[in-house]
C-alpha positions as CSV (number, residue, x, y, z in Angstrom):
1,X,-4.9,9.3,-33.8
2,X,-4.8,7.4,-30.6
3,X,-7.7,7.6,-28.0
4,X,-5.6,9.5,-25.5
5,X,-4.7,12.3,-27.9
6,X,-8.3,12.5,-29.2
7,X,-9.4,12.8,-25.6
8,X,-6.9,15.7,-25.0
9,X,-8.1,17.6,-28.1
10,X,-11.7,17.2,-27.1
11,X,-11.0,18.4,-23.6
12,X,-9.2,21.5,-25.0
13,X,-11.9,22.3,-27.5
14,X,-14.6,21.9,-24.9
15,X,-12.9,24.2,-22.3
16,X,-12.8,27.7,-23.7
17,X,-12.7,29.2,-20.2
18,X,-11.6,28.1,-16.7
19,X,-15.3,27.6,-15.8
20,X,-15.8,25.2,-18.7
21,X,-12.6,23.4,-17.9
22,X,-13.8,22.7,-14.3
23,X,-17.3,21.8,-15.6
24,X,-15.7,19.2,-17.9
25,X,-13.5,17.8,-15.1
26,X,-16.6,17.5,-12.9
27,X,-18.4,15.7,-15.7
28,X,-15.5,13.2,-16.1
29,X,-15.3,12.6,-12.4
30,X,-19.0,12.1,-12.1
31,X,-18.9,9.5,-14.9
32,X,-16.1,7.7,-13.0
33,X,-18.3,7.4,-9.9
34,X,-17.3,10.5,-8.0
35,X,-19.8,12.4,-5.9
36,X,-19.8,16.2,-5.4
37,X,-19.5,17.6,-1.9
38,X,-20.5,21.2,-1.1
39,X,-18.3,23.5,1.0
40,X,-21.4,25.0,2.7
41,X,-22.6,21.6,4.0
42,X,-21.2,19.1,6.5
43,X,-19.2,16.3,4.8
44,X,-19.9,12.6,5.3
45,X,-17.4,10.3,3.6
46,X,-16.9,6.6,3.7
47,X,-14.0,4.1,3.0
48,X,-13.6,3.7,-0.7
49,X,-15.7,6.7,-1.4
50,X,-14.9,9.0,-4.3
51,X,-15.6,12.8,-4.0
52,X,-14.9,16.2,-5.4
53,X,-15.6,19.8,-4.4
54,X,-15.6,23.0,-6.4
55,X,-14.9,26.5,-5.3
56,X,-15.7,29.6,-7.3
57,X,-16.9,27.5,-10.3
58,X,-13.3,27.5,-11.4
59,X,-11.2,25.4,-9.0
60,X,-11.7,21.8,-8.1
61,X,-10.3,19.2,-5.7
62,X,-11.0,15.5,-6.0
63,X,-10.0,12.6,-3.7
64,X,-10.7,9.0,-3.0
65,X,-10.8,7.6,0.6
66,X,-8.7,4.5,1.1
67,X,-10.3,1.3,2.4
68,X,-8.0,1.4,5.4
69,X,-6.3,3.9,7.8
70,X,-4.6,6.4,5.5
71,X,-0.9,7.2,5.7
72,X,-0.9,10.6,4.0
73,X,-1.9,12.5,0.9
74,X,-0.5,12.1,-2.6
75,X,-1.4,15.4,-4.3
76,X,-1.1,16.8,-7.8
77,X,-2.0,20.4,-8.7
78,X,-2.5,22.2,-12.0
79,X,-4.4,25.3,-13.0
80,X,-7.5,25.9,-15.1
81,X,-6.8,29.5,-16.3
82,X,-4.8,30.7,-19.3
83,X,-3.7,34.2,-20.5
84,X,-6.5,35.9,-22.3
85,X,-8.4,39.1,-22.6
86,X,-11.2,39.7,-20.1
87,X,-14.2,41.7,-21.0
88,X,-15.2,44.6,-18.9
89,X,-18.7,44.6,-17.4
90,X,-19.7,47.6,-19.6
91,X,-18.2,45.9,-22.7
92,X,-19.6,47.8,-25.6
93,X,-17.2,50.4,-27.0
94,X,-18.4,52.7,-29.8
95,X,-15.3,53.4,-32.0
96,X,-14.2,55.4,-35.1
97,X,-15.6,54.5,-38.5
98,X,-19.0,53.6,-37.1
99,X,-17.5,50.5,-35.5
100,X,-18.5,48.7,-32.3
101,X,-15.7,47.2,-30.3
102,X,-15.6,45.4,-26.9
103,X,-13.7,46.9,-24.0
104,X,-11.1,44.4,-22.7
105,X,-8.3,44.0,-20.2
106,X,-5.3,41.6,-20.4
107,X,-5.5,38.7,-18.1
108,X,-2.1,37.2,-17.4
109,X,1.2,37.6,-19.3
110,X,-0.2,37.0,-22.8
111,X,1.7,37.3,-26.2
112,X,-0.5,40.1,-27.4
113,X,0.4,40.0,-31.1
114,X,-0.7,36.4,-31.4
115,X,-4.3,37.4,-30.8
116,X,-4.5,39.7,-33.8
117,X,-6.3,39.0,-37.1
118,X,-7.9,35.7,-36.0
119,X,-11.5,34.8,-35.3
120,X,-12.3,34.9,-31.6
121,X,-15.3,34.3,-29.5
122,X,-16.5,34.8,-25.9
123,X,-17.0,32.4,-23.0
124,X,-17.2,32.4,-19.2
125,X,-20.1,32.7,-16.7
126,X,-22.9,35.0,-15.9
127,X,-24.7,35.4,-12.6
128,X,-28.5,35.6,-13.0
129,X,-31.5,36.1,-10.8
130,X,-33.2,32.8,-10.1
131,X,-36.2,33.1,-7.8
132,X,-35.0,34.9,-4.7
133,X,-31.4,33.9,-5.3
134,X,-28.6,34.2,-7.8
135,X,-27.2,31.3,-9.9
136,X,-24.2,30.9,-12.2
137,X,-24.7,30.0,-15.8
138,X,-21.9,29.0,-18.2
139,X,-21.8,30.9,-21.5
140,X,-20.1,30.0,-24.7
141,X,-20.9,32.1,-27.8
142,X,-19.8,29.1,-29.9
143,X,-19.2,30.9,-33.3
144,X,-16.8,33.3,-34.9
145,X,-17.8,36.6,-33.2
146,X,-15.0,39.2,-33.1
147,X,-11.5,40.0,-34.5
148,X,-8.8,42.3,-33.3
149,X,-7.6,43.9,-36.6
150,X,-4.0,44.9,-36.9
151,X,-2.8,48.2,-38.5
152,X,-1.8,47.8,-42.1
153,X,1.9,47.9,-42.8
154,X,1.3,50.9,-45.1
155,X,0.3,52.9,-42.0
156,X,2.9,51.4,-39.6
157,X,6.1,50.8,-41.4
158,X,7.7,49.5,-38.1
159,X,5.2,46.7,-37.6
160,X,7.8,44.0,-38.4
161,X,10.3,45.7,-36.1
162,X,8.5,45.2,-32.9
163,X,5.6,47.7,-32.7
164,X,4.4,48.0,-29.1
165,X,0.7,47.3,-28.6
166,X,-1.4,49.4,-26.2
167,X,-4.0,47.2,-24.6
168,X,-6.5,50.0,-24.3
169,X,-6.1,51.1,-27.9
170,X,-5.0,48.1,-30.0
171,X,-6.7,45.1,-28.3
172,X,-10.4,45.9,-28.1
173,X,-11.9,43.4,-30.6
174,X,-14.3,44.5,-33.4
175,X,-17.8,43.3,-32.8
176,X,-19.5,44.9,-35.8
177,X,-20.6,48.1,-37.5
178,X,-23.4,50.5,-36.7
179,X,-24.7,51.8,-33.4
180,X,-26.8,48.9,-32.2
181,X,-26.5,49.7,-28.5
182,X,-26.9,46.7,-26.2
183,X,-26.3,44.1,-29.0
184,X,-23.6,42.3,-27.0
185,X,-25.5,42.1,-23.8
186,X,-28.5,40.7,-25.7
187,X,-26.3,38.1,-27.3
188,X,-24.9,37.0,-24.0
189,X,-28.4,36.7,-22.5
190,X,-29.6,34.7,-25.5
191,X,-26.6,32.4,-25.2
192,X,-27.2,31.9,-21.5
193,X,-30.9,31.2,-22.1
194,X,-32.1,33.9,-19.7
195,X,-33.9,37.3,-20.1
196,X,-31.5,40.1,-20.4
197,X,-32.8,41.9,-17.3
198,X,-32.1,38.8,-15.2
199,X,-28.3,39.1,-15.7
200,X,-26.8,40.6,-12.6
201,X,-23.1,40.3,-13.4
202,X,-20.6,38.4,-15.6
203,X,-17.0,37.2,-16.0
204,X,-16.4,36.7,-19.7
205,X,-13.2,36.1,-21.7
206,X,-12.1,36.0,-25.3
207,X,-10.9,32.7,-26.7
208,X,-9.4,31.8,-30.1
209,X,-11.7,29.8,-32.4
210,X,-8.7,27.8,-33.6
211,X,-9.5,24.1,-32.8
212,X,-6.9,21.9,-31.2
213,X,-5.2,19.7,-33.7
214,X,-2.3,17.4,-34.4
215,X,0.3,18.3,-37.1
216,X,3.8,17.5,-38.4
217,X,5.1,14.9,-40.8
218,X,4.3,12.1,-38.4
219,X,1.4,13.9,-36.7
220,X,3.6,14.0,-33.6
221,X,2.9,17.6,-32.5
222,X,-0.2,19.4,-31.1
223,X,-1.3,22.9,-31.8
224,X,-3.9,24.3,-29.5
225,X,-5.0,27.2,-27.3
226,X,-4.6,26.7,-23.6
227,X,-2.1,23.9,-23.6
228,X,-0.7,25.7,-20.6
229,X,-2.0,24.3,-18.4
230,X,-4.9,22.1,-19.6
231,X,-2.5,19.5,-21.0
232,X,-1.1,18.9,-17.5
233,X,-4.6,19.0,-16.0
234,X,-5.8,16.4,-18.5
235,X,-2.8,14.1,-18.0
236,X,-3.0,14.3,-14.2
237,X,-6.8,13.5,-14.4
238,X,-6.2,10.4,-16.4
239,X,-3.5,9.2,-14.0
240,X,-5.7,10.0,-11.1
241,X,-8.6,7.9,-12.5
242,X,-6.4,5.0,-13.4
243,X,-4.5,4.7,-10.1
244,X,-4.8,1.8,-7.6
245,X,-5.5,2.1,-3.9
246,X,-2.2,2.7,-2.1
247,X,-3.3,3.4,1.5
248,X,-2.7,7.2,0.9
249,X,-5.4,9.6,-0.2
250,X,-4.9,10.6,-3.9
251,X,-5.9,14.2,-4.3
252,X,-6.2,16.0,-7.7
253,X,-6.4,19.8,-7.3
254,X,-7.0,22.3,-10.1
255,X,-6.7,26.0,-9.1
256,X,-7.8,29.1,-10.9
257,X,-5.9,32.5,-11.2
258,X,-2.4,31.1,-11.4
259,X,-1.7,33.4,-14.4
260,X,-2.4,36.5,-12.2
261,X,-0.6,35.5,-9.0
262,X,-3.0,33.0,-7.4
263,X,-4.0,35.3,-4.5
264,X,-7.7,34.7,-4.7
265,X,-10.2,32.6,-2.8
266,X,-9.8,29.8,-5.4
267,X,-6.1,30.3,-6.2
268,X,-3.1,28.3,-5.0
269,X,-2.4,31.1,-2.5
270,X,-5.8,30.5,-0.9
271,X,-6.9,28.0,1.8
272,X,-8.7,25.9,-0.7
273,X,-6.4,22.8,-0.6
274,X,-5.8,23.0,3.1
275,X,-9.5,23.4,3.8
276,X,-10.2,20.2,1.7
277,X,-7.5,18.2,3.4
278,X,-8.5,19.3,6.9
279,X,-12.2,18.6,6.3
280,X,-11.6,15.2,4.8
281,X,-9.3,14.2,7.7
282,X,-11.8,15.5,10.2
283,X,-14.6,13.5,8.6
284,X,-12.4,10.4,9.0
285,X,-11.6,11.2,12.6
286,X,-7.9,12.0,11.8
287,X,-7.2,15.2,13.8
288,X,-4.5,16.9,15.8
289,X,-1.2,15.0,15.9
290,X,-2.4,12.2,13.7
291,X,-3.2,14.8,11.0
292,X,0.2,16.4,11.3
293,X,1.8,13.0,11.0
294,X,-0.2,12.3,7.8
295,X,1.0,15.6,6.4
296,X,4.6,14.6,7.1
297,X,4.0,11.5,5.0
298,X,2.5,13.5,2.1
299,X,3.8,14.7,-1.3
300,X,2.8,17.3,-3.8
301,X,3.4,17.4,-7.6
302,X,2.9,20.9,-9.1
303,X,2.2,20.2,-12.8
304,X,2.6,23.3,-15.1
305,X,4.1,23.2,-18.6
306,X,7.7,24.0,-19.2
307,X,9.6,25.7,-22.0
308,X,11.0,23.5,-24.8
309,X,14.1,24.7,-26.6
310,X,13.0,26.9,-29.5
311,X,14.1,25.7,-32.9
312,X,14.9,29.3,-34.1
313,X,16.3,30.6,-30.8
314,X,18.2,27.9,-28.9
315,X,20.2,30.7,-27.3
316,X,17.3,31.4,-24.9
317,X,17.7,27.9,-23.3
318,X,20.2,26.7,-20.8
319,X,22.8,24.6,-22.7
320,X,22.5,21.6,-20.3
321,X,18.9,21.7,-19.2
322,X,16.8,22.4,-22.3
323,X,13.8,20.1,-22.8
324,X,12.7,19.0,-26.2
325,X,9.2,18.2,-27.6
326,X,8.3,14.5,-27.2
327,X,11.2,14.0,-24.8
328,X,9.1,13.2,-21.8
329,X,8.2,14.7,-18.5
330,X,10.2,17.8,-17.3
331,X,11.4,18.4,-13.8
332,X,11.9,22.1,-13.2
333,X,14.6,23.7,-11.0
334,X,15.4,27.2,-9.8
335,X,18.1,28.3,-7.3
336,X,15.7,31.0,-5.9
337,X,13.0,28.3,-5.4
338,X,10.6,29.9,-7.9
339,X,10.3,26.3,-8.8
340,X,10.2,24.4,-5.5
341,X,11.9,21.2,-6.5
342,X,14.7,20.2,-4.2
343,X,17.0,17.2,-4.1
344,X,14.5,15.0,-2.2
345,X,11.5,15.8,-4.3
346,X,13.6,15.4,-7.5
347,X,14.8,12.0,-6.4
348,X,11.3,10.8,-5.4
349,X,9.7,11.9,-8.7
350,X,12.6,10.4,-10.8
351,X,11.9,7.1,-9.0
352,X,8.2,7.4,-9.9
353,X,9.1,7.9,-13.6
354,X,11.6,5.0,-13.5
355,X,8.8,2.7,-12.3
356,X,6.5,4.1,-15.0
357,X,9.2,3.7,-17.7
358,X,8.8,7.3,-18.6
359,X,11.7,9.5,-19.9
360,X,12.6,12.5,-17.7
361,X,14.0,15.8,-18.8
362,X,15.4,18.8,-16.7
363,X,14.6,22.4,-17.0
364,X,16.3,25.5,-15.6
365,X,16.0,29.1,-16.8
366,X,19.2,30.4,-18.4
367,X,21.0,32.0,-15.4
368,X,20.8,35.5,-16.8
369,X,17.1,35.2,-17.9
370,X,14.6,35.2,-15.1
371,X,11.6,33.0,-15.7
372,X,8.1,32.6,-14.2
373,X,7.0,30.8,-11.1
374,X,4.3,28.3,-10.7
375,X,1.9,26.7,-8.2
376,X,4.5,24.7,-6.2
377,X,6.1,27.4,-4.1
378,X,2.8,29.2,-3.6
379,X,1.0,26.0,-2.4
380,X,3.9,24.9,-0.2
381,X,3.7,28.2,1.7
382,X,0.4,26.9,3.0
383,X,1.1,23.2,3.0
384,X,4.6,22.3,4.2
385,X,5.2,19.1,2.4
386,X,7.9,18.0,-0.1
387,X,7.0,19.4,-3.6
388,X,8.3,18.8,-7.1
389,X,7.6,21.2,-10.0
390,X,7.1,19.3,-13.3
391,X,5.6,20.1,-16.7
392,X,5.4,19.0,-20.3
393,X,7.7,20.8,-22.9
394,X,6.0,23.3,-25.1
395,X,6.7,26.2,-27.5
396,X,4.9,29.6,-27.8
397,X,3.9,29.6,-24.1
398,X,1.2,32.2,-23.4
399,X,0.4,32.7,-27.1
400,X,-3.1,32.4,-28.5
401,X,-2.1,29.0,-29.8
402,X,0.7,26.9,-28.3
403,X,2.7,23.8,-29.5
404,X,3.5,20.6,-27.6
405,X,4.4,17.0,-28.3
406,X,1.8,14.2,-28.7
407,X,3.9,11.6,-26.9
408,X,4.5,13.7,-23.8
409,X,0.8,13.5,-22.7
410,X,1.1,9.7,-22.5
411,X,4.3,10.0,-20.5
412,X,2.6,12.2,-18.0
413,X,-0.4,9.9,-17.7
414,X,1.9,6.9,-17.1
415,X,3.9,8.8,-14.5
416,X,0.9,10.1,-12.6
417,X,-0.8,6.7,-12.6
418,X,2.2,5.3,-10.8
419,X,2.4,8.4,-8.5
420,X,-1.2,8.2,-7.4
421,X,-0.8,4.5,-6.7
422,X,2.1,5.0,-4.3
423,X,2.6,6.3,-0.7
424,X,5.3,8.6,0.5
425,X,6.7,7.5,3.8
426,X,9.5,9.1,5.9
427,X,10.9,7.1,8.8
428,X,14.1,7.6,10.8
429,X,15.7,9.7,8.0
430,X,14.8,7.4,5.2
431,X,12.2,7.8,2.5
432,X,10.2,5.1,0.7
433,X,7.7,5.3,-2.1
């Protein structure tokens, strides 16, 4: 296994929740010489300085200041969250047969049946009393903890014909037997390393215990939870760290809550990205018309995985624009602009991929099958700059475990290394990269 693939698998395995993903990104950036800034404090930045800022423990923006007057921003955005089951605050749910289950609620558009009959655990964050204040602690109950048992075929003869699952009835996971009231809360407190009475609140999620792995005759495929969108996040991070100074500000932004619409203080529909850009520019004395001119010479890559043609159901794919696993980076299009790619941004990113010697694929939803949207059109409603929607091809999107191609990660890293090493410039109707 090559070093890049091992790095991706390690990142996926170490990121069971959006909070852990951002913690791991922060650790990688710190190791590369980046310094954390805090939103609640004034920012002081210097030429050549490397910085990152975190909002809501689950979204992150990193940037490097050029060693000269900057021309604009070269931005890439992904998201830290994935479809899962979120635990309710009062999680313990006494159930029939002397069983204790956990009360949960679907987060995002998950493939529910894929979560049944497999070992699961719990991760997220808790808010605890710390002196006179409140502090966040990451939690990962790093062992097989719960299972969502399916109904036997003897009792549901239609189970293989598409039985509908009721989230309130069928999805609460089995924690154990008996009536040990408070057992789950005690377990969370023990894992967080705090007294139970110090826990004020929590945001906890289920995650599959299946480890990320490579498979296939030539070990050319990846099976893992949370490939959407941590594969793109990882690839963009590697390109960001490897890039050379271009005179523009490279910006890596990872949002939370994309899977539930992004309309949160740390989502793509928030002011997070614009706040970071404005504060950075202000700290460098670039304000007013100069700042607006810099935005006009900026570009955004929205990186969120794309659907590969399914080997059993090719009829779901467009006949001409159906990406394949290990076929390279995907540029996504939609006539209604649910993907925000237009002719200009398409041409720009194709040029980037040409320079990186990376294969490019195209994706459009089949015209009679509406698809999802992504970060691009949401972010561009706040930041009016050319934007391209890209991704890596995958199967089983939003299932508990997803499938992607090993070689596609390398393709994204190469493309993003070139991208972050370039500047986008518009002058007298012409564009240069």
